[in-house]
N, C-alpha and C positions, 0 to 999 in steps of 0.2 A: 518643646520640640522645635527644632529649626525648620525653616521652609524646605531645606534640602531633605531632611529626614521625613517630613510629612509627604513630600513628593515621592521619595523612595518607597514609603509604605503604600501609597496609592498605586504606584507602578507594580509593586509586588502583589497587591490585592487583585489588580486587573489581570496580571499574568496568571495568577492562580485560577481566576474565574475562566480564562480562556482555556487553560489546561483541563479544568473540570468539564467544560462544554465539549471539548474534543474527545475526552474519555467517554462521555455520555453518547456522543454521536458514533464513536467506534464500537461501543457495546451494542448498538442497534443494527450494525452491519451483519448480514447473514452470508456466510461463505458457502458456496455450493459444494456438494460432495464431489470428489475427484471423478467418480463414475459419471456424474452428470455433465462433466466437461468433455468427455470423450464419446463421440458417436460411433458405437461399435458397428453400425450398419454401413459405414462408408467404405468403399473399396480402397485397397492399398496396392499401389503399383510396386511390383517386385524389383523393377529395374529403374526406380526413380533415382535421379541425381540431384544434388543441390542446385539451386538456381544460380549460384555464383561459381559453378564449376566443381571439378573434383578437389578432394582434399590434397594439400601438398604432401609430398613424400617425406617420410620421417627421417 
C-alpha cells in the first residue's frame, strides 16, 4: 500500500469515528415535549403588534 493510500485509510477511519461519536452524542439528547415549551399561564395581548412594525400590504 502506498503512503497516500495508508493516509487516506487513516483519514477515513478517523472520519468514521467522528461520525460515530456525533451519532452517539445526538442519541443522548432529549427533546422536550412541545407542551413543555409553551407556558399556558402567560397573558396574551390581543392588540400586540410586531416589534418591527406592521406587515407590508399585499
